[in-house]
Each structure stands twice: as C-alpha cells, then as structure tokens.
N, C-alpha and C positions, 0 to 999 in steps of 0.2 A: 898660724891663726891662733888667736886667743878668744875663748868664749867666756864672758864675764857676767856673773850674777852680782849686781851692785847693791850696796846698802840703801835702805834698811827694809828687811822683811823678816818675819818670824824665823829664827834659826833652829827650829826643831827638827827639820829634815832637809835634805839636799834639794836643789832646784830641778824639777822634773823636765822642764823645757830644754834646759841646757844638756841634761843627760841624754835626751832623745837626739838632739843635734849632734852631740859628741858620738853617739852610737852610729848615726848616719855617716859622719865623716870617717869614722874608723872602718866602717864596712867598705868604704871606697879608698882606704889606705891614704887618707889625707892627714898629714901631720898637723896636730893642733894641741893646745894646752887649755885646760879648764881651770878657771879661777873663781872660787866662791869668795868674792871680795866682801860680801855681806857678813859671812861668818868670820872671816879674818879681820875685817874692820871692827866688828863689835868686840872681838877678843882683844884687839889692839887697845881700844878704849878701856875695857875692863881691867887690863893689866897696866894701865897708865898710873904714874905716881899720883897720890892724893894732892889736889890743888889747895892753896892756902884758904880759898873760900869755903872749903868743906871742913869746917871746924866744929860743926854741931855733933851731938852724940850719935845720931842716926848715921850720918855720913862716915864718921870715924869707924863705927862698927861695920858698915857696909864695905868699906875699903879693906879693913883688917881681915874680913872673912870672905873676900871676893874669890880667892882661890878655892877655899873650902866649898863655897856655894856653887862654883862651877862643877865641882865633883859631885855635890849633892843633887844638882839638877839632872845628872846622868846616872843617879843611883835609883834603882827600882823601889827601894824602901821609902824614898821621899814621897812616892805617889800613894802611899798608904795613909798619909795624913795631909789633909788639905791645908790645915793651919801651918804645918811645917813647910809645905810646898810654897804657900803664899809668902811666907817670910823669906824664903830663898829667892823667889822671883822678884819681890819688891826691893830687896837689898841689892840685887844685881841691877835693877832698874835705877836705883839711887846712884850707883857708881856711874852709870852711863849719863845720867842727868848732870851730875856734878863735873864729870870729865869733859862735857861738851858745852858747858854753860858760857864760857868766855867767847865762844865763836858766834853767838847769836842763835845757835842751833839747839834744839831740844831733841835729844836722841833717846829712844826707848828700845825695848826688845822687839817691838812690833811697829814702831812708827818713827817718823822723822818730820819735824816741823822747824821752820825758821822764823824768827821774829820779823824780818824785813822782806823775805823772799817767798814767793808762792810758786808751786809747780803748775799752777793754772795760768800763769802769765808767761808767754814766750819771751818777752823782754827780760824777765827775771832769769830765765834759764840761760839766755844768751849772756847776760851779765855774769852769771856764775861761771860760764865757760871762759870768759875774758879774764877772770881773776880766780883761777882754781886754787891758788895758794891760801885763800881765805877759808876754804872748806875744812871742816873739823877732821875729816879723814885724810887730808892732803899728806901729812907726814907718813902715813901708812902707804897710800896707793902710789905716791910719786916714786918711792923707793921700789915698791913691789913691781910696778909696771915697767919701770926702767930696767930692772934686773931681768925680767922675763923677756922683754923685747930684745935686749942685747943678746941674751943667751940663746933664744930660739930663732933669732933673725926674723922676727915677726913682720908680716906684710899686711895683715888684715886683723882688725879687732871687732868682735861682735858683742854688743851689750843686749842682755835680756831684761827689758824694763817692763815689769808687770804691774807695778803699783805706783800711785802718786808719791808714796813715801820713798821711792827710789829715784825719782826724776831729778831732783836737785843734785844728788851725788853722782848720778850718771853723767850729767852735763859738766860737772866739775872734772870728772875723769876724762871726758871727751876734750874739754879745754886743755887739760894737761898734755894729752896726746897730740893735739893739734899744734901746740907750741913747741913741744920737745921733739916730736917726730912728725913733721908736717906731711911727709910722703905716705904715711899709712892710710889705708882705706878703712873707714869706719861704717859699720852696719848697726842699726838699732831695730830690734824686734821685741816680741813679748806682748803681753796682754794690753798694756797701756798704749804701746805703739799701734796695735791693731785697732783699738778704739778710736785713736786719732785719725788713722787713715780711712776708716769706714764711716766717719762723719761726713755728710755731704758738704759741709762748709770748710773742710780741711784745705788749707793753703799752706804749704810747707814754709815755715818761717826760719828754718834752720839750714838753709843753703849755705855751703861753705864750712859748716860744722859736721854735718852728717852726710855721708855719700849715698847711703841707701836706707830707707825705712822699709820694714817688712811687716806685712799683716798676716795673721793666722798662722797655721803650722808652717814653719819656715824652711823645711828641708829642701823642697824643690826650688824655691827662690834663692836659697843660699847656694845650691849647686849651680844655678844659672849665673850668679854673680862671680863665683869662683871658677867657672868654666869646667865644672865636673860633669861628665856624662853619667847620669844615674843608671845604676845596675839593678836596683830593687827599690820598691816604693816604701816598704816598712822595714825599719831596722830595730834591733834590740837596744833599748836605752843602755848607756854605759855609765855606771856609778863607780867603777873601780878606780878611777883617777881622782875621786873626791875623798876628803878626810872622813871616812865613814864613822869613826868613833869620836869625832869632835863636836857633833851636833848636840843641841840642848835637849836631849831625851835619853831615857834609860835603855840604850840600845839603838840599833839602826832602824829607822822608819823608812819603808820603801814606798815612795810615791809613784803611782803609775796611772797613766791616762789611757783608758780603753776606747775613748771616742772624743772627737772634737765636736763642739756644738751640743745641742740638746735634742733628743729624739721627740720630745713633745712640741716644743718651739711654737706654742700658740698663745702663751700668756701675754695679756696686754701689758705694755710698758716694760717688758723684759729687755735688758740690754742686748742679750743674744739675738732676740728678734729684731730689735732696733738696728743693730749693726749688720743684719743679714748673714750671720755666721751659719754656714751649712752644717748639717749633721753628718759626720764622717766616722763611722765606727770601724774599729779593727776587728777582723773576724774572730769569733769567740775561741776557736781552737788555737789561734795565734796568741790571744791574750793568755790563755792557760799555759801554753808552752813558754811564753815570755816570763810569766810569774814563777814558773818552776825553775827556769834557768837563773833568774835574778835571785831567787831565794837561796840557791846553792852558792852563788857568788857573794851575797851580802849578809846572809844569816839574819834576816830582819826579825825584830820582835813584833812588828806590826806592819800591815800593808795598808796604805792610804790610796783608795781609788778616787781619782780626781775628777771623774766625769760630772757634768752638771746634774745628771741623774743616772744612776746605774740601771741599765735596761733590765727588765724582768728576764729576758732571754739570757743575758749574761749571768744573772743570779742563778738561773737554772743550770748553766754550764759550770759555775762554781760549786753548786751543790753536787753535781754529777761527777766532776772531774778534778776538783781540788783547786789549788794546792793544799787546802785545809790548814791554812795558817790564820792567825787572828787578822781580821780586816774590818775596815769601816769606810763609809762614803755616803754621798747624798743619794736619796731615793724618792721617787714620787709615791704619794699615797695611791695605792692601786688595788685592784681585785686580787692580785697575787698575794699581797701582804695582808689582805682581809681573810685569807685562808690560813687557819691556825697550823695545819700540817706543813704548809710551805714555810711558814716562819720557823717551825721547829727544825726543818731540814736546813734552812738558812743558817740557823745557829750552829748546826753540826758542820756546816761548810767553813766555819771560823768567824762568821760575822759577830762582832761584839757591840757595834753601835751603828745606827742609821740616823742620818740627818734628814729631817723631813721638812720641806718647805710648805707648811700648812697655810701660812700667811694670815688667815682670818678664821674666826669661828662662826661667821655669819654666812649662810648659804648664798644669799643674794649678792654679797660682795664677791664671793668665790666665782659665782656664775658670770658676773660682769667683768671679772678679771680673766675669764676663760681658763681657769686653773684646771678644769676637768676633775675636780675633787668634790666628793659628797661628804658633808659633815658627819653623817652617821657612819660612813665607811671609815673616815679618819678615826672615829671612836673605836671601831672594831680593830683597826690596824694597831693602834697604841696598846690596846689590851692584849692582842696576840703577841706583839713584840715583848711586852713585859712578861707574859707567861713563858715565852720561849727563852727568856734570859738575855734578850737583846736590848741594850739601852737606846733611848730615843732622845735626840737633840732637836727640839722643835723650833722652827724659825717663824716669826710673826712680823708682819709689816703693818704699820699704822699710818693713816693719813692718805690712803689711796683715794682716787676720785670717787669711788663707789661707797666709801665708808663715811659714817657720821658717828656721833657720840653713842647713839643707841647700839649700832653694830659693833663699835669698839668694846662696849660693855658686854655684848654677847660673846665676844672673844674672851674677855675676862671670865665670864661664866663658864665657858667651855674649858678653859685651863683649870679653873678651880674644881670643876666637876671631875676632871681627869688628872688631878694632881698626883695621884699614886702611880700613874702610868707614864708620867713625863719626868725624865731624869735631868734634862738641861733645857734652858730656854735662851733664845737669841731674840732680842727686841730691836727693831729698826724703824726709823721714820722714813716714809716713802720719798724717793728721789725720782723725779720724772726725767727720762732721757730727753736731751735737748732736741734731738732729731728723730725721735720715735714717731711711728705712724699716728699714735693717739694724741700726741702733744698738740697737734694743730687744732684739736677740738676745744682747746681751753685758751683763755687769756693768760699769756705767760709773761714773765718778767725776769730780768737777770738774777740768777741765784748766787753765783760767785763772780767776783770781779776778775775776769780772765778770759782771754781768747781761746784757751785750751779747755775750758769747762765742758764737761760732757752732760751736765744736768741743768735744768731750768726750774725756777719757781713758777707756780701757777695759781690762778684764782680758783679756789676750791668751790665746786658747785653747791656744797652744803655749808660753806663758811667754816669748815673744819680745817683751819690752817695749822701750820707747823707749831706756832706758839701754843694753840689750844691742845694739840696732840701731845706736845712736850709736857704740858701741865697735867694732862690726864695720866700719862705714863708715870710721872714722878709722884703725883699726889694721890692717885687712886690705884693704878695697876700694880706698880711695884710695892705699894704698901699693903696690898692684900696679903693676909697671912699665908695662904697657899702658894701664891706666886713668890713671895719673898723667900720661902723655904727652898723652892726650886732654884731661884737665882743664886742662892748661897753655894750651890754645888759647882758653879762654873769656875774652872781654873782661871786665875787672873792672867791677863795678857795673852796667853796662848789659847785660851778658850777651847774651841772644838778640836784643835790640833792635839791638845793634851788630855781632853776629856776621856777618850777611850783608854788611855793609860791608867786612869783611876778605876775605870770599869774593870780592866784587866787585873789590876792589883787586888781588887776585892773579890775576884772570882775564884 
C-alpha cells in the first residue's frame, strides 16, 4: 500500500494524519510506503529550469537564489529577521508561480488554484482525472508513482486529502493510477473527504474513480477495507519513513493530535458541530508517552499540538509530566488561562505560543455564538500569557449573523486596547456551513458555483453583508495604527505555522 499526501499544503512539517495511519499499519506488520508528494512536488517545481517567460529582474533573482533560499528557510538565523524571512519566502513563491504558469495553474507554498478548474465542481475533478497529463505536477508524480508501484508491487493507494488546495492534484493522480494501473484499489480520506461525506446532501459523483471514501479518523475503516484484524486501538504515529530534514522549517516540527473533534463543540456555525464530528481524546498518559518516544526518534525543535482546542486537563498533564519541549497549539479562553500561576507553569512546560479563537470583542456576539467566552476573561488571559512569556495568536471572525458595524468596532476597540498583549492576528470573514443547524434560520443563496461547496451565502439580519465587512476590514480595521503594527508581525504564507519559530528565535 502507498499512503500519499498530495500537493498543495504548507510544507513546513510532515502530514500528521498519514503518520498516524502509517503507525497503525506498522503496528499490524502491514507493508506500506509513505509518500509526501506535496513536499516532493513543490521541490520538483522549485528545482525546475527557469522558463522563457520569467525574464523580469525579480524572477531571474528568485531562480538564481532558489537553492540558497531553500537552505535559508531551514536556517534558524533566518527567523531572527522578519524582513529576511519574507524575502526568502516570497522569492520561493515567485519560482513556483513562474514554473506553473503555462499549465493554467497558480501554485504557491500554501495554495493551488487553476484558471479554468474548481475543486468545488465534481465535473471539473472528473475532467482532471480524465486528462492527468495536463496537470502541472504530472512529470513528477507519473514517474514517482510508477516507480513505487512497480517496485513495491502495490495493490492499494490511499490519498489523504485535507484541503481544497489538494483536490485537483489528488484527482489528477487518481486519474493517472486508473489509466496506468486499473486494477489498483483507491481510497480517499482526510479532512476534505470527511466534510464531503458528512454533508447530508452528499451523493458520490466519483464512482469508478474512487473505490472507498473514508470519513474521520481512518484507522478502523482502513483495517476493514484491507482485511486487517485490529490488535490495538491507538498506535504511535510513525514519522521515521518521512524526510525529516527536508521540510521548510529550521529543524523538525513534530505535529501531534491528542484528540479528534472539539471538547467544547457548542459554537454556532462551527464546521465541527455542523459535521457532527465526535470528541475522541487520547488518554493523557498515552499522549505524554507518545511525545516522549517521538521526541527521541525525531529530535524536534517544536511540537505542534493539532487539537481543535488543547484541553485544560492535557495542559495540566504537560505541566506535570513533560516532555518539556517547545510547543504550541489552539486553546480556548478559559478560567485556567485566567489564572496567572497556571500560565507561568504552562510556560515552564515548554508552551511558547497559544492560538486563541476569540472571534469578537463584543460580549453579545460571543453569547449568541455560544462561544462560552467572557470578554473580561479574555482580557485577563492575554495579560497573563504576556507576563508568562507565551505569545498569543488571536483569531477574529467578522460578519457573523450576530454582528453589525457597531459590534465590529467594539472588536477593533478591544484589539487596540490590548495591542501590547497580542503578538499576532488572524482576520477572517465568516462562512456559513451549508448544512449547519443554524443555516436554516436564514435566507441562503449559492455562495460558490459547485456541487461540492461546503458553505452558503446568506441574507444578513443586520444588512452586514460580505462586501460591507470587507470594506470595514480594509478601510478601517487594518488601517488602525495598533492593528497594522500587529499584522506586520505575521510570517508571510506560513502564518501561524512559523510564528512560534520567530517567538522561539527571540527568546
């Protein structure tokens, strides 16, 4: 079997989902190969000859320095200077852009778009599978897959498709396999596959291309498809078959998921709630043991906890038992973080940054979203984190049904008032899940032209539509002096994935 992580996703760390599947297969002595086609595919484009269309000064410089920039993005000293880092990342992005231009694709370090094709339309994905040779990554994956399949005598191929930016390339690879090796069984899992399958309107349009779609944690379903009798429910993720030193970071970043789903799971319009994803935590003692073993195997410079929100009880276990290595992850604003002593202990556990889904600075908006967050508590949490030396990456959403211009300005006021306690900001415009429980309360209309779209547009009860929200963000919010200074801290392209590396570099 081959487990494949397809292009394009941020190549700063290895794919955690495939690592967990690989560990489960290894624990049952099932022979398999792991292929990070995302990393290899991006490196293929970055090492391609400069095309004739890239004759401008910037492109020539970017191609000339591509090898050096690959070294620099893996150099810890690069993360001591945001300006230097930005130049490295933008030059690498320029090479990808120019190397992919003729194909109609626009490839970046974190995204993939096509001028004519949409991952939201099943007919486009089917068309991609029918002509895989038109795909920008075809020269890479056709040779690579053929070599592995022949050498390993592969019978099953599994794709981990987590993002829309991976969909077109996934189906190009599927199309190649179907044409060249029609007898192989093809399985598709991952976050995007899960979202499709858990949408009530899902009707599989890919019969004949994909043998099995898998939703949620895939170990048990994969065992069932492969005819494996499971011996244990939880296995140690396996990263040792991956190119640990080739990722675009200054050392190995260890991604680890201590739970599926969200322990809060009450927020209105949350995709996790809309899809009905259950909360399934790994026992905390097992999490600590896993991290200790993986730390010995991989020598990480940073641990990335992937949970939707790291549970306070797990934070307590990390404080008490280690492994006391630098780590970061998402956390809920809670009474635990409102305790300054707890924050100091969290810092001693290795925590260097927390991502906080505050969403709004208006208490009424938070209450109607059922966030379970008090604005005054959020204020105490941010101050405690700053005093403890833990960076905060604050996430805000604008345009929710409960918000209007006045409440958006209250959020701006909150951010401005707390500017010295906020290290990074993520600003997003609200997307309503097409099949969420709350969407039926609003007049909705098609948001994207595609049968695979997961979101819908809606008539805002306060007239606070996306166009007005966008104007507010660009003309007022971003131009606020306090906000603009915070936004300048954000690492280009890699954003929160590389932000803790800057925090680590200056500590």
